[in-house]
N, C-alpha and C positions, 0 to 999 in steps of 0.2 A: 322460720324459713325467708322473712327478707333479708336478715345476715347474712345467707347464704345466698342470696339475691346480688347481696352487692358482692360478696369475695368474688361471685363470678361475674361479674361488671366489671370490677375492674382490670382482674385477670384478661380479659378479652380488648377492652382500652386499647392493646398496640395494634389489635385487629383493626375492630374500626377506622382510627386515623390512618393507615392502611389502605381500606378502601377507601376509604375521601380523599388522599391521595394520589390512587390509583382510578377514580372517576375526573379527579381535575386534569385528566387529557387530554378530556373530554369536553369538560363546564370546569373552567380555570379556576369560578368558583364556590367550589367546594373546598380548596386548597387557603380559602381565605378566612379571618373570623375564628379561625381555633381556638383563643382565648375566650373566648364569648359561651363556646360550648361547655366548658370546665368555670363560664362563672369569675371569668378574671380579668376585670372589667376596666379598661384605660383612662374611663373619664365617668364622669359626674351625670346620672341620675333622679328624676325624681320619686321622691318614696311617696309611700302611701297609694296606691297607683291602682287603678280598675284592673286585672288582669287578664287579658285572655289569650286562647292559645290553640291553634292551626295551625295542621302539620303542612301544608302546601299549598297550592293552586287555590285546588278544587276548593279546602275548607276554607280559602282566604274571601273568595268571590264569595259564598255562601255568608259569611260572616258580615261582609261590610253592612249591611245594612243593619245590624242590631250594635256593631259602632256605633255606628253614626245618631242610631239612633240613642242611646249611653250618653251620646258627647251633650245631645240636644238639650238632654236630664240633667247631667251634671256637667256641667260646662266652667268648675271650678274643679273635679277631681281632676289629676290626672291621667291616661289612657295608656296603658304596656300591650306592645304586639308580638308573642312571641311567637315561630313559625321551626320550623325545621329543616328546610329544602333553600336553597337561593333564590326558587322562580317563585317559592308563596315569599321570600321575604320581597323579592323585586316589585312584586307586585304591591305590598302595604306601602315601599315607598312609595310608588308608582299613585299609588290612589290614596292614599289619605298624608303624604307629607310628617311633613314637618305637625303633624295636629299629634301624633300618636308618639308612644317612644320605642320602640323595637331594638330586640336583637334574638339571636336563637336559643329557645330552651336550653335548657344546661342539660347536658347525661341526666340522669338519674342511680347520680352518685351522692350519697348524703354528707362529704364536704360542699361541694357544688352546689348543691342544694341548699345548702349552709349560705352559703355567700350569696349565691342568688337573692334569697330572704332578707336576709340582712344589707341586701344592695336598695332592691324594692319595694322589699312591707309591704305586702296588697294587703288589699282591707275587702275584697272581693277576688276568688278564683275561678274562673271558668274556662274550661274545658269544650273543646267540640269534635262530637261525636263520638271515634271509640279512644280515647287517650284514658289509658290506665298506667299511670307510676308511682306504685308502689312509697318510695319514700318521699317525693312531691306529695302526694297525697295524708301519708303521714304526719308530713308538715306542717300538715295545713291545720289538721285535725288537730294535734299539741298545742300549737298553737292561734288557734278559734278563730282564725282563718276561712267564711266560708266558701265553699265549693262548691260545683257547682256543676253537672253535664249536661250543655244541650246540644239539642240537634243529633240526639243518642243515636248511635245503630250499630247493630251487630246483625255479619250474614248467619242464616241458621246453621251452615256449614264452619264455621268457627266457634259454637257453642259449646262442643264437645272438647275442643283444646283448653278456653277455659279452663271449664271445669276438671281437667286434669295437673290446672295448677290453682285450684281451688284454697289451699291452703296462704295461695300469695295474694289471690285478688279480694277473699272476703275480707283478708281484715282493710285490704284499700278501700276499697269500695263501703266500708263500715264510716269514713272520716269523708262520702260525700252527702251533702246537706239537699238535696235530689237532683237524678237522673231525672234530664224531661225530654221524651223519644219522642223520633218522628212517627213511628205508629205503633198501634196496640201489640202488630210480633215484637216489634222493636224490644218494647216493656217485660216481653214475658221473658224475652232472652236476656236482658238485663235480671232480672229475679232467677233465670233458670241458672245464670255465672254467680249469683250470691248478695246480687241486692236488695235490696229489706223492701215490701211490697208499700210502705206505707212512706218509700222515699224514691218508689219510679211511677213518675206520669206520663201520658200521653201528650203533646201539646200540639204536636204537627210538623212538620217540619219549615225550617228558615228559610229552605233554596225558594218556593214560591214565593215570597217576600223580596226577588228579585227588581233590581230595580236598574232600568238600561237609558240613560241620563237623551233626552234631545241631542245633544249636541256630540254623542257616541252614530246616534243612527245618518241624522243630514251628514257627518264622518262618509258615513255607509253607501249612502247615495251617490256623495259627489263621487265615490272612488268607482261606482260600478258606472258615474256617466263619465266619467275622464277614462280611467284603466282598462276597463271594460264595457265602453260601450259595444254594440250591438251584438253583446256578446249572451246566450243562455246563460248562466254562472249555477254550477252543482259544485256546493262546497260540502269538502270533507273533514268534519273536525276530529282534534284528538284524537287520528291514528297513533296506531300500535305496529309494534315489529309486527314484519311479515301482512297487514292492514294491508298497505301501499299497490301490494303489488296485486293485490284483491279488483281495485278499484285502475289500475293499471292495463287491467285489461278488459275490463266491463268497459272503456270510453272507447272503442276504435269504433267496436256494432254498433253503439248508442251517438255516436258520432258521424254514422252512414245515415243514420237515421234524424237526427239532429243535427246539420252541417255548423250550426253556433253557437256550439255548444264547447263551455271552457272549464275544465276543470281545476280544483282550488284544492289544495289540500294542505291540512292544522297539522302540524305534527303533534301528541300532544308531548315529550318531550323532549326538554333543548339540547339533552348530550348527545340525541338522533336529528340532528336539520345534516347534517355532513353525508351521513349513510342516507337519508332520505333525497340527497338531492344526485346523491352517487346511482341512487336505484331509481328514480326521474327520469335523468338525464340518458340514462341507458335505453329507455322506450318511450320518451314524445318529447318531443321541441319544450323543453322547460325554461321558464322565468322565474326565476327566486325575490321573492319578496326585498332582501337584502342589496340584491344587484340594479338595486333603484331603473330596470329596466322596463322600457315600454313592453305592453303587451301588440302584437299584431295579430295577423290572420293568421297567419300559421303556425301562433299559437297555442299550444296544445291543451298547458300545466302550468298555473302557478301555485305555488309553494313561500308559505307564509311562513319567514324559517326570523320570525318576533316573536316574543311576550306580551302579551297583554290588547291583543287586539282581536281578537276571535270575536267579539262583540261589534264589533264597526266591520267584519268580514262578514258576517251574519246579516247588516245590513243592509252587503254588497251585493249576495248572493240571490236566486231564486229560486233554490230548495239550497237545500240542508240536512247532508247525511250527519248524521248522530254517534262516530266510532268507537272501539273499545269493543265496538260490538257486533261484529263478523270477524271477530278474534273473540275468543277464553277470558277475555281481560275483567267483565265482567259489568261493563258501558259504562258512560257518563250521563251529566246533565243535563236534559233536552228542553228542560226548562228558559233555560238563558237563550235561546233557540226561538220558542213561541215567544216570547214577550218581546222580544225583533223585530217579531211577525213578518217569520218565511216559514217554508210550511216543511216535518218535519220528518224524516226515517230513521231509522235505526233497525239492526239487525238480532238475530235471535239470542244474544247474548245478554241478559240484563239484569244480572242475576242482585248488582251490587244496587240497582234500581227499579227492580221488580217493580213494588208499589206504584209510583209512579208511572213504568209503563204499563203496567195492566187498567190504573183510573185513565193514561189519553188517550190508552184501546179502546175503552167503553165508555167513553165520550164521544168517538171518534177522530179525535183531532190529531192523529199526527199517524205513520206506515209502518208494519212492524215488517221487515222483508227475510224470509225464511233463510233463503235460498239466495245465490247471484244472480237468479233468470228470475226472483221477486226485484230486485233491485232494476234492473235493464225493465221491468215491467211499468212497476210504480215510476220510477226517471219518464219512462215517455208518456205513461200518459199524462202527469203532472207537466207536462210540454204542451200537451196539445189540450189541453179544457184548463183557462186559468178561472176559469168556475170552480169546478176542483180547488186550485191551489187558495182560492181565495177564501172557499168555503175551510181549509184543513187552518189555517190563517187564524182567521173568526173563533172556531172551535177552542184552538190552542189559546188562546188569550181568554177563552171565558173562563176553561180550565185552571187557570193559573189564579184569575181574579176569585173561583169559587172556593179557593184554598189557601185565600191569602190567611193574614194575621196573628200567624206564630210567635212572630218577632215580638209586636203587644205584649200575649201574653206573657212572652219570655221577660219581657221590663220590666213588668209588676212583679215578676216574681224577685229578680235581682234589687230590685226598688227597696221591697221588702224586707229581704236580705241586709240590704247597705244604710236600713233606718233602723234595725235592730240592731246593728254592730256598732250603732255612732258610740 
């Protein structure tokens, strides 16, 4: 089955490259570094690396505490981080700089996998969340490279799709030393798609070990005092297509009740910045982050068309609504906002973060809005009740503290693997 999979992958490569080229019209970085996707390198890289792979921004952000802990424990071992997207790549470079090696993960083609492995010679491979690559996994297994999937998750709706590919997925998972899942439900899902029960263990979600530097918070507070002075800042984070329009329609009735209200929108995807700018400027008096223009009393909306500044803008907000949840996108991570110390709201669509959403609601540490009317009511109540805002912040931070420790648990396992592989 893997031979057929590889043959099909080779056949569709022209279409994959055309898609990258096409996406490059909106995001030019998609047209760069194609050689890395085939493991054709034009420089020397370290060997004997501890290798971490994360798809994009969300997974990379979750990975940082784990990587920093491993850097502390193994300062003499080079670390490699691979990503699939330019935005994920940008975050690796911005946060970790030259302290790690970084390339795009190669396409899961036998020759590309061979060149990648020959270049880096990893002594440990760690995949984040839901990364199952048959050729990569097979190479690790045949060459005795310890392979882990950590912070692993599979949505219930995806189980049936993986089961249809059991002839491909089962052999791949057989090469994995341990699958460390976020929840018990995720553990059951991995077992259902072919993970061996003795190699699947629920260790919790590393996203609870989020790190927010004091510098980031201070920068946000400075932004609030200088740029958003005397405004009540309502931030909408990680918005998707059709989601901005919802909040643009909610702004006027809320503005009538809250004269100092300022709406701040942070689109999820860089390639949508131009589209969001057009939509917003057609509806409200808008300032773009990239313009470096000042916010004045006539400004209704501030759009953050930049990458890597979300945590700082959380610190500059009075309340935050985490997007991807008012449209059927599955929601996004609400823990960063809670860790910064801002009251958190989110919509009805949280399938990708169901356990976190259920847990935070159980602790009354955030507000879920099922309808647009709920959003308007929640924002106005939070505006009117500073004590309510403070209580949400305190309960949100407590919820995070109560669920931390996964990074240490995973590091202990990786330590054991490295010691056995010496």
